[in-house]
ZAMARGU-4260 file (C-alpha; in steps of 0.2 Angstrom, whole numbers, plus 5000, padded with zeros to 4 digits):
<rodrens>
0) 5203/3511/4852 | 5204/3516/4834 | 5202/3502/4821 | 5212/3505/4805 | 5205/3497/4790
5) 5216/3493/4775 | 5209/3499/4758 | 5202/3484/4748 | 5213/3477/4735 | 5209/3481/4717
10) 5200/3466/4709 | 5210/3456/4697 | 5197/3457/4684 | 5197/3476/4684 | 5216/3475/4681
15) 5215/3462/4668 | 5201/3472/4658 | 5211/3488/4660 | 5226/3480/4653 | 5216/3473/4638
20) 5209/3490/4635 | 5226/3498/4635 | 5233/3486/4622 | 5218/3489/4611 | 5220/3508/4613
25) 5238/3508/4609 | 5236/3498/4593 | 5230/3514/4585 | 5247/3522/4586 | 5259/3514/4574
30) 5270/3528/4567 | 5285/3516/4569 | 5288/3497/4571 | 5289/3489/4583 | 5274/3499/4589
35) 5272/3503/4608 | 5257/3490/4608 | 5269/3477/4601 | 5282/3479/4615 | 5268/3480/4629
40) 5260/3465/4622 | 5276/3454/4625 | 5277/3460/4643 | 5258/3457/4646 | 5258/3440/4638
45) 5273/3434/4648 | 5265/3439/4664 | 5248/3432/4659 | 5255/3416/4654 | 5264/3414/4671
50) 5248/3418/4680 | 5238/3405/4669 | 5234/3410/4651 | 5223/3396/4645 | 5222/3391/4626
55) 5207/3381/4622 | 5205/3366/4610 | 5194/3375/4597 | 5208/3388/4595 | 5220/3375/4589
60) 5216/3377/4570 | 5219/3396/4571 | 5235/3394/4581 | 5242/3380/4570 | 5238/3389/4553
65) 5246/3405/4560 | 5262/3397/4566 | 5263/3388/4549 | 5261/3405/4541 | 5275/3412/4552
70) 5286/3396/4548 | 5284/3399/4529 | 5290/3417/4532 | 5306/3411/4541 | 5309/3398/4528
75) 5309/3412/4515 | 5324/3419/4523 | 5334/3406/4514 | 5330/3414/4497 | 5338/3431/4502
80) 5355/3436/4494 | 5357/3451/4506 | 5350/3450/4523 | 5343/3467/4526 | 5330/3471/4539
85) 5319/3455/4536 | 5321/3450/4554 | 5311/3465/4560 | 5298/3462/4547 | 5295/3444/4553
90) 5296/3449/4571 | 5282/3461/4568 | 5272/3446/4561 | 5276/3436/4576 | 5270/3450/4588
95) 5253/3451/4578 | 5250/3432/4578 | 5253/3432/4597 | 5240/3446/4599 | 5227/3436/4589
100) 5230/3421/4601 | 5230/3432/4616 | 5214/3441/4612 | 5206/3424/4607 | 5211/3417/4624
105) 5206/3431/4636 | 5189/3435/4629 | 5183/3418/4634 | 5183/3423/4652 | 5171/3437/4658
110) 5167/3438/4640 | 5153/3452/4639 | 5164/3464/4650 | 5180/3461/4640 | 5172/3463/4623
115) 5164/3479/4630 | 5181/3485/4635 | 5189/3481/4618 | 5174/3489/4609 | 5176/3506/4619
120) 5195/3506/4619 | 5195/3504/4600 | 5182/3517/4597 | 5191/3530/4609 | 5208/3526/4600
125) 5200/3528/4582 | 5191/3544/4586 | 5207/3552/4594 | 5217/3546/4579 | 5204/3552/4567
130) 5204/3569/4575 | 5223/3570/4574 | 5222/3566/4555 | 5208/3579/4552 | 5216/3593/4561
135) 5233/3589/4553 | 5226/3589/4536 | 5220/3607/4538 | 5236/3612/4547 | 5227/3616/4563
140) 5240/3607/4575 | 5259/3608/4577 | 5270/3596/4567 | 5255/3593/4555 | 5267/3585/4542
145) 5270/3570/4554 | 5251/3565/4552 | 5249/3568/4533 | 5257/3559/4518 | 5255/3564/4500
150) 5242/3577/4505 | 5232/3564/4513 | 5227/3562/4532 | 5236/3547/4540 | 5234/3551/4558
155) 5246/3541/4569 | 5249/3528/4556 | 5263/3526/4544 | 5251/3526/4529 | 5234/3533/4524
160) 5229/3516/4517 | 5231/3509/4535 | 5224/3524/4544 | 5207/3524/4534 | 5203/3505/4536
165) 5207/3506/4554 | 5193/3518/4557 | 5180/3507/4549 | 5176/3495/4563 | 5172/3508/4576
170) 5161/3517/4562 | 5152/3501/4559 | 5149/3498/4578 | 5143/3515/4581 | 5131/3515/4566
175) 5124/3498/4571 | 5121/3505/4589 | 5112/3520/4582 | 5101/3510/4570 | 5095/3499/4585
180) 5092/3512/4598 | 5082/3527/4601 | 5088/3543/4593 | 5089/3553/4610 | 5102/3540/4616
185) 5113/3542/4601 | 5120/3560/4601 | 5138/3555/4606 | 5137/3541/4594 | 5132/3552/4579
190) 5146/3564/4584 | 5159/3550/4583 | 5152/3544/4567 | 5154/3561/4559 | 5172/3562/4565
195) 5176/3544/4559 | 5168/3547/4542 | 5178/3563/4540 | 5194/3554/4544 | 5190/3540/4532
200) 5186/3552/4518 | 5202/3563/4521 | 5213/3547/4520 | 5208/3547/4502 | 5210/3528/4503
205) 5199/3520/4490 | 5201/3503/4499 | 5194/3512/4515 | 5180/3520/4506 | 5175/3503/4498
210) 5177/3494/4515 | 5166/3507/4524 | 5152/3506/4511 | 5152/3487/4510 | 5153/3484/4529
215) 5140/3497/4533 | 5128/3489/4520 | 5131/3472/4527 | 5129/3476/4545 | 5113/3485/4542
220) 5107/3470/4533 | 5112/3458/4547 | 5104/3470/4560 | 5088/3471/4550 | 5087/3452/4548
225) 5090/3448/4566 | 5078/3461/4573 | 5062/3452/4577 | 5051/3468/4580 | 5043/3475/4565
230) 5042/3493/4573 | 5060/3493/4576 | 5063/3488/4558 | 5053/3502/4552 | 5063/3514/4563
235) 5079/3507/4555 | 5073/3512/4538 | 5069/3529/4543 | 5086/3531/4551 | 5095/3524/4536
240) 5086/3537/4525 | 5091/3551/4537 | 5109/3545/4538 | 5111/3545/4519 | 5105/3563/4519
245) 5118/3568/4533 | 5132/3559/4524 | 5128/3568/4508 | 5128/3585/4517 | 5145/3581/4525
250) 5152/3575/4508 | 5146/3591/4500 | 5153/3602/4514 | 5171/3593/4512 | 5170/3595/4493
255) 5167/3613/4494 | 5185/3615/4500 | 5195/3617/4484 | 5210/3607/4489 | 5199/3592/4495
260) 5189/3593/4479 | 5205/3592/4468 | 5212/3577/4477 | 5195/3568/4477 | 5193/3570/4458
265) 5210/3562/4457 | 5207/3548/4469 | 5189/3544/4464 | 5194/3533/4449 | 5192/3514/4450
270) 5208/3512/4440 | 5222/3524/4442 | 5237/3525/4430 | 5248/3516/4442 | 5235/3502/4443
275) 5232/3498/4424 | 5248/3505/4416 | 5263/3495/4411 | 5270/3486/4426 | 5255/3493/4436
280) 5247/3485/4451 | 5237/3473/4441 | 5251/3468/4429 | 5262/3465/4444 | 5249/3454/4451
285) 5249/3443/4436 | 5268/3442/4435 | 5269/3438/4453 | 5257/3424/4452 | 5267/3416/4438
290) 5284/3420/4448 | 5278/3411/4464 | 5275/3395/4454 | 5293/3392/4453 | 5297/3398/4471
295) 5290/3386/4484 | 5300/3395/4497 | 5295/3412/4492 | 5306/3427/4488 | 5308/3434/4505
300) 5302/3450/4513 | 5304/3466/4502 | 5311/3456/4487 | 5296/3458/4476 | 5296/3476/4478
305) 5315/3477/4474 | 5312/3467/4458 | 5296/3476/4452 | 5298/3493/4459 | 5282/3492/4470
310) 5276/3480/4483 | 5263/3467/4479 | 5248/3477/4485 | 5238/3460/4485 | 5237/3450/4501
315) 5235/3433/4493 | 5251/3436/4482 | 5260/3443/4498 | 5256/3427/4507 | 5266/3417/4494
320) 5280/3430/4490 | 5285/3434/4508 | 5279/3417/4516 | 5281/3404/4503 | 5269/3391/4498
325) 5268/3385/4516 | 5263/3403/4522 | 5252/3407/4507 | 5242/3391/4508 | 5241/3392/4527
330) 5233/3409/4526 | 5220/3404/4513 | 5216/3389/4524 | 5214/3401/4539 | 5202/3412/4529
335) 5191/3398/4524 | 5191/3390/4541 | 5187/3407/4549 | 5172/3410/4538 | 5165/3393/4542
340) 5166/3395/4561 | 5162/3414/4561 | 5146/3414/4550 | 5135/3406/4562 | 5140/3417/4576
345) 5131/3432/4568 | 5114/3424/4570 | 5115/3418/4588 | 5105/3428/4602 | 5120/3433/4613
350) 5123/3450/4622 | 5139/3452/4611 | 5130/3448/4594 | 5129/3466/4589 | 5148/3468/4591
355) 5152/3452/4582 | 5140/3456/4568 | 5151/3472/4565 | 5167/3463/4567 | 5161/3450/4554
360) 5155/3463/4542 | 5172/3472/4543 | 5181/3455/4541 | 5172/3451/4525 | 5176/3468/4518
365) 5195/3465/4522 | 5194/3449/4512 | 5188/3459/4497 | 5202/3473/4499 | 5215/3459/4500
370) 5214/3459/4481 | 5221/3477/4480 | 5232/3479/4496 | 5244/3469/4507 | 5238/3470/4525
375) 5248/3457/4533 | 5254/3469/4546 | 5237/3478/4550 | 5235/3476/4569 | 5216/3478/4568
380) 5215/3463/4556 | 5224/3452/4569 | 5212/3458/4582 | 5198/3453/4572 | 5204/3436/4570
385) 5206/3434/4589 | 5189/3441/4592 | 5180/3429/4580 | 5190/3413/4585 | 5188/3418/4604
390) 5169/3419/4602 | 5169/3403/4592 | 5179/3394/4606 | 5167/3401/4619 | 5152/3395/4609
395) 5160/3378/4607 | 5163/3376/4625 | 5145/3381/4629 | 5138/3368/4617 | 5149/3355/4624
400) 5143/3359/4642 | 5125/3359/4636 | 5127/3342/4628 | 5135/3334/4644 | 5120/3341/4653
405) 5108/3333/4642 | 5117/3316/4641 | 5118/3315/4660 | 5106/3302/4667 | 5092/3308/4679
410) 5096/3307/4697 | 5090/3292/4707 | 5075/3294/4718 | 5075/3285/4734 | 5059/3282/4744
415) 5044/3271/4746 | 5039/3262/4730 | 5020/3266/4726 | 5009/3251/4726 | 4999/3247/4710
420) 4981/3253/4711 | 4968/3239/4712 | 4958/3237/4697
</rodrens>
């Protein structure tokens, strides 16, 4: 008699992690909106909610502030004289808010494995996207014009100023891993670093350049401060010196190409003509901040650009013009609250601390470039919010369990009572 055995079912955890990884990977492909990741996210969240997606109490501040931000955007519709395409804009904001809440919720279960999945998927997407941008910049792939804009690499994004910053988090993660590991284990990491560096450079995004430099310096400092072994700290210093030399050589190689050199000389200026000129970026900021004082409900999506000829290019200003006072102040409160809850996370001894240190460094860098660019629809920024709040919620629950364990009375011991010893 032959016994027929059924193949074992695929574990639910494996399916869940694969789904999370797919969502993160697809977030690197945003040529059009809604992006493929947005549409898939709606399906995944609906199914996951039916199966039991749990929102924890520590996530409530993030959820409430993001929903207030969205509500402010919807209220701004009342200020529109002509209703043209703002619904798609606000729908995209809603997708991204849902993504933050989703990632914050799901990483509280099977945390180490899911964070590793997110990290690897993001790195894979960024390297592929960077390669497409590099090859397209030099005209080495068909339809290269789809992946460049204004003679700048943009990969599979709509704008080089989104493409460049998107590559920074994987760059920081890989760099930190190289700094804290033996060199013989880091060949593929270093190859990935060079690809990402080239992609960031060829985006010719000053925001991406500044973000990369700031985040790399900060994560190096955090890794150095949290490394207890002196020998490993000395090894880090040697790696840093070697890394600076390699980056200098890569930069010299790229600048030896005339077309790259010409564009670099144009972009490598702190203040461009369209920044400091009449009605330039900085003057628009000043006008905009005076304007919103009289517009508590905001102006509505795209209206500032119609009035001034260019978009806000300032996230703080964008929060008030497109989302009103309710949205603008909600976003400022979200930033402050996130800094308060996230800063202690980078000093805890956890398996995921290296990744969270990288995420934190890149988040601080994004707060700095908020002043020169409006990134309210950058998917990786909302992923960062989800990661920081999800880890905070997990830490909060771990501390709560530890407090309950400490406050629990000792168990009663039954048995013969020992008689006092005779004096």
